[in-house]
C-alpha positions as CSV (number, residue, x, y, z in Angstrom):
1,M,-15.6,-21.2,24.3
2,R,-19.0,-19.9,23.2
3,P,-19.3,-18.2,19.7
4,T,-20.6,-15.1,21.3
5,A,-17.6,-14.9,23.6
6,L,-15.2,-15.4,20.7
7,C,-17.0,-12.9,18.6
8,A,-16.4,-10.5,21.4
9,S,-12.6,-10.7,20.9
10,L,-13.2,-9.8,17.2
11,L,-15.4,-6.8,18.1
12,T,-13.1,-5.2,20.7
13,A,-10.0,-5.9,18.6
14,A,-10.1,-2.8,16.4
15,T,-10.3,-0.4,19.3
16,R,-7.5,-1.4,21.6
17,S,-4.0,0.2,21.7
18,L,-0.7,-1.5,21.7
19,A,-0.1,-3.4,25.0
20,L,3.4,-3.9,26.4
21,T,4.1,-7.0,28.5
22,T,5.3,-6.6,32.0
23,T,5.6,-10.2,33.0
24,T,8.8,-11.6,34.4
25,T,8.8,-15.2,33.0
26,P,8.9,-16.1,29.3
27,Y,6.0,-18.5,29.5
28,A,3.8,-15.8,31.1
29,R,4.1,-13.8,27.9
30,L,2.3,-16.6,26.0
31,V,-0.8,-17.2,28.1
32,S,-3.3,-15.1,29.9
33,S,-5.1,-15.9,33.2
34,S,-8.2,-13.8,32.1
35,T,-11.4,-15.8,32.1
36,K,-13.9,-12.9,32.3
37,M,-16.7,-13.2,29.7
38,V,-18.0,-10.0,28.2
39,D,-21.7,-9.3,27.7
40,Y,-22.8,-10.3,24.2
41,R,-25.0,-7.3,23.7
42,E,-22.2,-4.9,24.7
43,L,-19.8,-6.6,22.3
44,T,-22.4,-6.4,19.5
45,N,-22.8,-2.6,20.1
46,Q,-19.0,-2.3,20.0
47,L,-18.9,-4.1,16.7
48,V,-21.5,-2.0,15.1
49,T,-19.8,1.2,16.5
50,K,-16.4,0.2,15.2
51,M,-17.6,-1.0,11.8
52,K,-19.5,2.2,11.4
53,Q,-16.5,4.2,12.4
54,E,-14.3,2.4,9.9
55,D,-16.9,2.7,7.2
56,D,-17.3,6.4,7.9
57,L,-13.6,7.0,7.6
58,R,-13.3,5.1,4.4
59,N,-16.4,6.8,2.9
60,K,-15.1,10.2,4.0
61,A,-11.8,9.6,2.2
62,Y,-13.6,8.5,-1.0
63,D,-15.9,11.5,-0.8
64,R,-12.9,13.8,-0.5
65,S,-11.4,11.9,-3.5
66,W,-14.4,12.8,-5.6
67,E,-14.2,16.4,-4.5
68,L,-10.5,16.6,-5.5
69,N,-11.4,15.0,-8.8
70,A,-14.2,17.5,-9.5
71,A,-11.9,20.4,-8.6
72,L,-9.3,19.2,-11.0
73,I,-11.8,18.8,-13.8
74,R,-13.1,22.4,-13.2
75,V,-9.7,23.8,-13.4
76,E,-8.8,21.9,-16.6
77,M,-12.1,23.1,-18.2
78,A,-11.4,26.7,-17.2
79,H,-7.9,26.4,-18.7
80,E,-9.3,25.0,-22.0
81,E,-11.7,27.9,-22.2
82,V,-8.9,30.4,-21.8
83,L,-7.0,28.8,-24.7
84,S,-9.9,28.7,-27.0
85,S,-11.6,32.1,-26.3
86,P,-10.5,35.4,-27.9
87,D,-11.7,37.3,-24.8
88,K,-9.3,36.0,-22.1
89,K,-9.4,38.6,-19.3
90,E,-12.5,37.4,-17.5
91,L,-11.7,33.8,-18.2
92,I,-8.2,34.2,-16.8
93,S,-9.7,35.6,-13.6
94,T,-12.0,32.7,-13.3
95,L,-9.1,30.3,-13.9
96,E,-7.0,31.9,-11.1
97,K,-9.9,31.6,-8.7
98,E,-10.4,27.9,-9.6
99,E,-6.7,27.2,-9.1
100,E,-6.7,28.9,-5.7
101,T,-9.7,26.7,-4.6
102,L,-7.8,23.7,-6.0
103,D,-4.6,24.4,-4.1
104,E,-6.5,25.1,-0.9
105,L,-8.5,21.9,-1.1
106,F,-5.4,19.7,-1.7
107,R,-3.5,21.4,1.0
108,E,-6.3,20.9,3.5
109,T,-6.5,17.2,2.5
110,A,-2.7,16.7,3.0
111,L,-2.9,18.2,6.5
112,S,-6.0,16.4,7.8
113,P,-5.3,13.3,9.9
114,A,-8.6,11.8,8.9
115,Y,-7.3,10.9,5.5
116,Y,-4.3,8.8,6.7
117,N,-3.9,5.3,8.0
118,N,-1.6,6.1,10.9
119,I,-1.9,2.8,12.6
120,V,1.9,2.2,13.2
121,H,2.3,5.4,15.1
122,N,-1.2,5.7,16.4
123,P,-2.6,2.2,17.1
124,S,-5.6,3.6,19.0
125,G,-7.0,5.0,15.8
126,D,-7.7,8.4,17.4
127,D,-8.2,10.8,14.5
128,E,-7.9,13.8,16.8
129,I,-4.1,13.2,16.9
130,T,-2.6,15.8,14.6
131,T,0.9,14.3,14.4
132,I,1.0,12.3,11.2
133,H,4.1,10.4,10.0
134,E,5.3,11.9,6.8
135,R,5.1,8.4,5.1
136,A,1.8,7.4,6.5
137,P,-0.4,5.7,3.8
138,R,-3.4,7.7,2.6
139,R,-6.9,6.3,3.0
140,G,-9.1,5.5,0.0
141,N,-7.6,6.5,-3.4
142,I,-6.5,10.0,-2.4
143,D,-2.9,9.2,-3.4
144,Y,-4.0,8.9,-7.1
145,K,-5.6,12.3,-6.9
146,M,-2.5,13.7,-5.4
147,E,-0.6,12.3,-8.4
148,S,-3.1,13.9,-10.8
149,Y,-2.6,17.2,-9.0
150,A,1.1,17.0,-9.4
151,R,0.6,16.2,-13.1
152,Y,-1.6,19.3,-13.7
153,K,0.7,21.7,-11.8
154,A,3.8,20.3,-13.7
155,V,2.1,20.9,-17.1
156,R,0.9,24.4,-16.2
157,Y,4.4,25.3,-15.0
158,Y,6.0,24.0,-18.1
159,L,3.7,26.0,-20.4
160,Q,4.1,29.2,-18.3
161,T,7.9,29.0,-18.4
162,E,8.0,28.8,-22.2
163,N,8.5,25.1,-22.6
164,D,11.7,24.7,-20.5
165,G,10.5,24.6,-16.9
166,L,10.4,21.4,-14.8
167,L,8.5,21.7,-11.5
168,S,10.6,21.0,-8.4
169,P,9.4,18.6,-5.7
170,N,10.1,21.5,-3.3
171,A,8.0,24.0,-5.2
172,P,5.8,26.3,-3.1
173,C,2.6,24.6,-4.3
174,F,3.9,21.3,-2.9
175,S,5.5,22.5,0.4
176,G,4.3,24.0,3.6
177,A,3.7,22.7,7.1
178,R,3.8,19.3,5.6
179,N,4.8,18.1,2.1
180,I,1.7,17.6,0.1
181,L,3.3,14.9,-2.2
182,T,5.3,11.8,-1.5
183,D,8.2,11.0,-3.7
184,E,6.2,8.4,-5.5
185,E,3.4,10.8,-6.2
186,Y,5.8,13.4,-7.5
187,L,7.5,11.0,-9.9
188,G,4.3,9.5,-11.1
189,G,2.6,12.9,-11.7
190,A,5.1,15.7,-12.2
191,C,7.6,13.5,-14.2
192,I,5.9,10.5,-15.8
193,G,2.5,12.1,-16.1
194,L,4.1,15.3,-17.6
195,C,5.7,13.3,-20.3
196,H,2.4,11.8,-21.4
197,D,0.7,15.2,-21.4
198,L,3.5,16.8,-23.4
199,S,3.1,14.1,-26.0
200,K,-0.6,14.8,-26.3
201,I,-0.2,18.5,-26.4
202,A,2.6,18.2,-29.1
203,V,0.3,16.2,-31.4
204,S,-2.4,18.9,-31.0
205,R,0.1,21.7,-31.7
206,A,1.6,19.8,-34.6
207,S,-1.8,19.5,-36.3
208,N,-1.7,23.4,-36.6
209,A,1.9,23.6,-37.8
210,M,0.9,25.4,-41.0
211,S,-0.6,28.3,-39.1
212,D,1.4,28.2,-35.9
213,P,5.1,29.1,-36.4
214,T,5.9,28.0,-32.8
215,A,4.4,24.5,-33.1
216,V,7.5,22.8,-34.4
217,Q,9.7,24.4,-31.8
218,F,7.3,23.2,-29.1
219,V,7.4,19.6,-30.3
220,Q,11.2,19.8,-30.3
221,D,11.3,21.2,-26.8
222,A,8.8,18.6,-25.6
223,R,11.0,15.9,-27.1
224,D,14.1,17.2,-25.4
225,T,12.2,17.5,-22.0
226,V,10.8,14.0,-22.2
227,S,14.2,12.7,-23.2
228,N,15.9,14.4,-20.2
229,I,13.3,13.1,-17.8
230,L,13.6,9.5,-19.1
231,Q,17.3,9.7,-18.8
232,E,17.0,10.5,-15.1
233,L,14.4,7.9,-14.5
234,L,16.7,5.2,-16.0
235,E,18.8,5.5,-12.8
236,F,16.0,4.3,-10.6
237,D,15.5,0.7,-9.4
238,W,11.7,0.4,-9.8
239,R,11.3,-3.2,-8.9
240,N,7.9,-4.7,-9.8
241,S,5.8,-1.7,-8.6
242,P,3.0,0.5,-10.0
243,L,5.7,3.1,-10.8
244,R,7.6,0.5,-12.8
245,R,4.6,0.1,-15.1
246,K,4.2,3.8,-15.5
247,Y,7.9,4.3,-16.1
248,D,7.8,1.6,-18.9
249,S,5.1,3.7,-20.7
250,T,7.3,6.8,-20.7
251,K,9.4,5.6,-23.6
252,Y,6.3,5.4,-25.7
253,A,5.6,9.1,-25.1
254,L,9.2,9.8,-26.3
255,K,8.7,7.6,-29.3
256,Q,5.5,9.4,-30.2
257,L,7.2,12.8,-30.1
258,E,10.0,11.6,-32.3
259,T,7.5,10.2,-34.7
260,V,5.7,13.5,-34.9
261,L,9.0,15.3,-35.6
262,Y,9.8,12.9,-38.3
263,E,6.4,13.3,-39.9
264,L,6.7,17.0,-39.8
265,S,10.1,16.9,-41.5
266,V,8.7,14.7,-44.2
267,A,5.8,17.2,-44.7
268,G,8.4,20.0,-45.0
269,A,7.7,21.8,-41.7
270,L,11.3,21.4,-40.5
271,G,13.0,22.7,-43.6
272,G,14.4,21.3,-46.8
273,H,11.0,20.7,-48.4
274,G,8.4,23.0,-49.8
275,H,7.6,26.7,-49.3
276,D,7.5,26.6,-45.5
277,S,11.3,26.2,-45.2
278,L,11.9,29.0,-47.7
279,K,9.5,31.2,-45.9
280,S,11.2,30.4,-42.7
281,E,14.6,31.5,-44.2
282,E,13.1,34.7,-45.6
283,E,11.9,35.6,-42.1
284,G,15.3,34.9,-40.6
285,G,15.2,31.1,-40.4
286,P,16.2,29.1,-37.4
287,K,18.6,30.9,-35.1
288,K,21.4,28.5,-35.8
289,K,21.3,29.4,-39.5
290,R,21.5,33.2,-39.1
291,I,24.7,34.8,-40.4
292,K,26.4,37.2,-38.1
293,V,26.9,40.4,-40.2
294,D,26.9,43.2,-37.6
295,D,27.2,44.0,-33.9
296,E,23.4,43.7,-33.5
297,N,23.6,40.0,-34.5
298,N,26.5,39.5,-32.1
299,S,24.4,41.0,-29.4
300,D,21.5,38.6,-30.3
301,E,24.0,35.7,-30.0
302,K,25.0,36.8,-26.5
303,E,21.4,36.8,-25.4
304,E,20.9,33.4,-26.9
305,N,24.0,32.0,-25.0
306,K,22.6,33.5,-21.8
307,D,19.3,31.7,-22.3
308,V,21.1,28.5,-23.0
309,D,23.1,28.9,-19.7
310,M,19.9,29.5,-17.8
311,E,18.3,26.4,-19.3
312,K,21.3,24.3,-18.4
313,S,21.2,25.7,-14.8
314,A,17.5,24.7,-14.5
315,L,18.2,21.3,-15.9
316,D,21.1,20.8,-13.5
317,T,18.9,21.8,-10.6
318,F,16.2,19.3,-11.7
319,K,18.8,16.5,-11.9
320,Q,20.1,17.3,-8.4
321,E,16.6,17.2,-7.0
322,I,15.8,13.9,-8.8
323,A,19.1,12.5,-7.4
324,E,17.9,13.4,-3.9
325,V,14.6,11.6,-4.5
326,K,16.5,8.6,-5.8
327,E,18.7,8.5,-2.7
328,R,15.6,8.5,-0.4
329,M,13.9,5.7,-2.5
330,D,17.1,3.7,-2.5
331,H,17.2,3.9,1.3
332,R,13.6,2.7,1.5
333,D,14.4,-0.2,-0.8
334,K,17.2,-1.2,1.6
335,L,14.8,-1.1,4.5
336,R,12.3,-3.2,2.5
337,E,15.0,-5.8,1.7
338,T,16.1,-6.0,5.3
339,L,12.5,-6.4,6.4
340,I,11.8,-9.2,3.9
341,K,14.9,-11.2,4.9
342,T,14.2,-10.7,8.7
343,S,10.5,-11.6,8.2
344,R,11.5,-14.8,6.6
345,D,13.4,-16.0,9.7
346,S,10.7,-14.7,12.1
347,Q,7.9,-16.5,10.2
348,K,10.0,-19.7,10.0
349,A,10.4,-19.5,13.8
350,A,6.6,-19.2,14.3
351,K,5.9,-22.1,11.9
352,N,8.5,-24.3,13.6
353,S,6.9,-23.6,17.0
354,I,3.6,-25.1,15.7
355,F,5.5,-28.2,14.5
356,A,7.0,-28.5,17.9
357,M,3.6,-28.3,19.5
358,H,2.4,-31.2,17.4
359,R,5.4,-33.2,18.5
360,G,4.7,-32.4,22.1
361,N,8.0,-30.4,22.4
362,N,6.5,-27.6,24.5
363,K,9.8,-26.0,25.7
364,S,11.0,-25.7,22.1
365,A,7.7,-24.2,21.0
366,V,7.8,-21.6,23.8
367,Q,11.3,-20.6,22.8
368,L,10.5,-20.3,19.1
369,L,7.5,-18.2,19.7
370,L,9.5,-15.9,22.0
371,D,12.2,-15.7,19.3
372,C,9.6,-14.6,16.8
373,E,8.1,-12.0,19.2
374,N,11.6,-10.6,20.0
375,S,12.5,-10.4,16.4
376,V,9.3,-8.5,15.6
377,R,9.8,-6.1,18.5
378,N,13.6,-5.5,18.0
379,D,14.1,-5.9,14.3
380,L,10.9,-5.4,12.3
381,L,8.9,-2.8,14.2
382,P,11.7,-0.1,14.0
383,I,11.7,-0.6,10.2
384,V,8.0,-0.3,9.9
385,K,7.9,2.8,12.2
386,E,10.5,4.4,10.0
387,E,8.6,3.4,6.8
388,P,4.9,2.8,7.5
389,T,4.2,1.7,3.9
390,L,6.0,-1.6,4.7
391,R,3.3,-2.4,7.3
392,G,1.6,-4.9,5.0
393,G,3.1,-7.8,3.0
394,S,5.9,-9.7,4.8
395,F,5.5,-8.0,8.1
396,S,1.8,-8.7,8.2
397,N,2.4,-12.4,7.3
398,V,4.8,-12.7,10.2
399,L,2.2,-11.4,12.7
400,E,-0.5,-13.6,11.3
401,E,1.8,-16.7,11.7
402,Y,2.7,-15.6,15.2
403,V,-0.9,-15.2,16.2
404,E,-1.7,-18.7,14.9
405,G,1.2,-20.2,16.9
406,K,0.3,-18.3,20.1
407,L,-3.4,-19.2,19.8
408,F,-2.6,-22.8,19.2
409,Y,-0.2,-23.0,22.2
410,C,-2.8,-21.5,24.6
411,W,-5.5,-23.6,23.1
412,L,-3.5,-26.7,24.0
413,H,-2.2,-25.6,27.4
414,G,-4.5,-22.8,28.6
415,N,-2.9,-21.4,31.8
416,G,-0.7,-24.4,32.4
417,G,1.7,-26.4,30.3
418,E,5.1,-24.9,31.1
419,E,5.7,-27.7,33.7
420,S,4.6,-30.4,31.3
421,G,8.0,-30.3,29.6
422,D,8.2,-32.4,26.5
423,S,5.4,-34.8,27.3
424,K,2.8,-35.5,24.7
425,N,-0.4,-33.5,24.8
426,D,-3.5,-35.3,26.2
427,K,-6.6,-33.2,26.3
428,P,-6.5,-29.6,25.1
429,A,-7.4,-26.8,27.4
430,G,-9.6,-25.3,24.7
431,K,-8.8,-21.6,25.6
432,I,-8.9,-19.0,22.8
433,L,-6.9,-15.8,23.4
434,T,-8.8,-12.6,22.7
435,F,-7.4,-9.9,20.5
436,D,-6.4,-7.8,23.6
437,E,-4.3,-10.7,24.9
438,I,-2.0,-10.6,21.9
439,T,0.8,-8.3,23.0
440,L,2.2,-7.4,19.5
441,P,0.6,-4.5,17.5
442,I,-1.6,-6.6,15.3
443,T,-4.6,-5.6,13.2
444,V,-8.0,-7.2,13.2
445,D,-7.4,-8.7,9.8
446,E,-4.2,-10.5,11.2
447,Y,-6.0,-11.7,14.3
448,I,-8.9,-13.2,12.3
449,G,-6.5,-14.7,9.8
450,G,-4.6,-16.4,12.6
451,L,-7.8,-17.6,14.1
452,C,-8.9,-19.2,10.8
453,D,-5.5,-20.8,10.4
454,L,-5.7,-22.1,14.0
455,T,-8.6,-24.4,12.9
456,G,-6.2,-26.2,10.5
457,E,-3.9,-27.0,13.4
458,I,-6.8,-28.0,15.5
459,G,-7.9,-30.4,12.7
460,R,-4.5,-32.0,12.6
461,F,-4.5,-32.4,16.3
462,A,-8.0,-34.0,16.1
463,V,-6.7,-36.6,13.6
464,A,-3.8,-37.4,16.0
465,R,-6.2,-37.9,18.9
466,G,-8.6,-39.8,16.8
467,T,-6.0,-42.4,15.9
468,V,-5.7,-43.2,19.6
469,R,-9.5,-43.2,20.0
470,D,-9.5,-40.1,22.3
471,K,-13.1,-39.2,21.6
472,E,-13.3,-36.4,24.2
473,S,-10.3,-34.5,22.7
474,V,-11.9,-34.8,19.2
475,K,-15.1,-33.3,20.7
476,I,-13.2,-30.4,22.1
477,C,-11.5,-29.8,18.7
478,L,-14.9,-29.9,16.9
479,E,-16.5,-27.6,19.4
480,T,-13.7,-25.1,19.2
481,S,-13.7,-25.0,15.4
482,K,-17.5,-24.6,15.3
483,N,-17.3,-21.7,17.8
484,I,-14.6,-20.0,15.7
485,Y,-16.6,-20.5,12.5
486,M,-19.8,-19.1,14.0
487,A,-18.0,-16.2,15.7
488,I,-16.3,-15.1,12.4
489,R,-19.6,-15.4,10.6
490,M,-21.4,-13.3,13.3
491,A,-18.7,-10.7,13.0
492,G,-20.4,-9.4,9.9
493,K,-18.4,-7.8,7.1
494,L,-15.1,-9.6,6.6
495,P,-11.8,-8.6,4.9
496,G,-11.3,-10.0,1.5
497,N,-8.4,-12.2,2.4
498,I,-10.5,-13.9,5.1
499,N,-13.3,-15.0,2.9
500,K,-11.1,-17.5,1.1
501,K,-10.3,-19.2,4.4
502,M,-13.9,-19.8,5.3
503,N,-14.5,-22.8,3.0
504,P,-11.4,-24.8,4.3
505,L,-12.6,-23.9,7.9
506,K,-16.0,-25.4,7.1
507,N,-14.5,-28.5,5.5
508,S,-12.3,-29.1,8.6
509,I,-15.5,-29.1,10.7
510,E,-17.1,-31.6,8.4
511,K,-14.1,-33.9,8.6
512,M,-14.0,-33.8,12.4
513,E,-17.7,-34.6,12.5
514,R,-16.9,-37.6,10.3
515,I,-14.2,-38.7,12.8
516,L,-16.7,-38.6,15.7
517,Y,-19.3,-40.4,13.6
518,E,-16.8,-43.2,12.8
519,Q,-15.7,-43.5,16.5
520,S,-19.4,-43.8,17.5
521,L,-19.8,-46.6,15.0
522,M,-16.8,-48.4,16.5
523,E,-18.3,-48.1,20.0
524,M,-21.6,-49.4,18.8
525,A,-20.1,-52.3,16.8
526,G,-17.5,-53.1,19.6
527,R,-14.7,-53.3,17.0
528,K,-12.1,-51.2,15.2
529,F,-11.9,-50.3,11.6
530,Q,-9.7,-47.8,9.6
531,S,-11.0,-44.2,9.7
532,S,-11.4,-42.2,6.6
533,M,-9.2,-39.6,8.2
534,E,-6.5,-42.1,8.7
535,E,-6.7,-43.0,5.0
536,G,-6.7,-39.5,3.6
537,G,-5.2,-37.4,6.3
538,F,-6.2,-33.8,7.0
539,D,-5.9,-31.3,4.2
540,A,-7.4,-28.2,5.6
541,E,-5.5,-25.1,4.6
542,D,-3.4,-23.3,7.1
């Protein structure tokens, strides 16, 4: 197959929608009778168009990320000016306008399909489709900005509610036609991020404890809030995820608050040392030390008990909402575990089908490939459609292994082979399936990855044919690998995980060239000698 023709399969790959098979025989699902060659110039134009489209979407997401970041900075600066300026009326008005702009910008981002990778539910990549799965991954690094937004809103709410308010994941600023935040973004921003900001604010307030009578109480309230949040987060199973690392840092925020309180107590700000404690007692002292001497004091105690009850009610509500978040995340963890275990069996079936092809056991290879395909369709795809964030990792590895097996089978047998039974392969058909001929919903990265891995199997097949002096088969192997190598290079910009496969691919070509060279020497000399490939084997990476 010519490099230009193979490059065509890479170019048209990214634009096709999921194809469903309608054939009646199992073998027909593994091969294609299409032999039509697409014009090279047309394919080049498709490649340029698709790459530009992908780059535009990615750049658009990063541009929006910078806009979100700038809006957050403007609001934070306006808030700092309000705190530091004696004339607050005009500055408060400016802050409110900036916050309105911020909320509108984040809400618009959350509702725009252009900022989501909705490939599982929209394989065609049509950004005009407005139905977005609620768990569709965001493009670019917008998810980090969403987390920063949740962090800012949580801190503002806490300060506005006199140091005892925890922002709900169902708060009006986070809800609407579509939830602005995911559970992970809420936990990372409105919970863990809040703890770190409270720690910083507490240090700043404590430095003015001599002139600010509310500073100590703020530090105590912050310590209690962080302790309550940490207690709820202890119930989560974080695994080895980004949230796990953020959660680990929360205990240091609590430690810093406790250290500040200890240092304030040593300095006399908490009572028992110096004139501050005496002054505090003369002014009435802490509420818990006041003596009830008349009905007015009894009335004050009732009001205090009412405030305590309201605080407990707010804390209970927060705990209930966090428990609901935990329940949803536990369900996703179960889906993830199920997908990993099922993927292991599916990937094993695809690998074993390749081993069967090398042994010439074609019937077994066909059945194993079909087992893998059925497992993906019936067991794995429903999980990924329910939780699109699981699209990568194990599921992607299964598809790449399946692509490799299917490509290898059709390269060996082309449009025939089902009738060959368990006979040994002679000369390969040399057919390479295009992206559109793979019936599972694969990505371009998975197709190119399987194509690179195919050259490793072709190299092993070349060694086997070289040992029986089948020069024509080795030539086909070499030509196919060269075509694949040139086609991938001509495809232009490659995914990061593909670049590491290019050197092994190039090495396999050099080893097959060495086999042909040694076979030519044998023909010229009219005798046999041991091939270097027979001595060292074939070590190209899969």
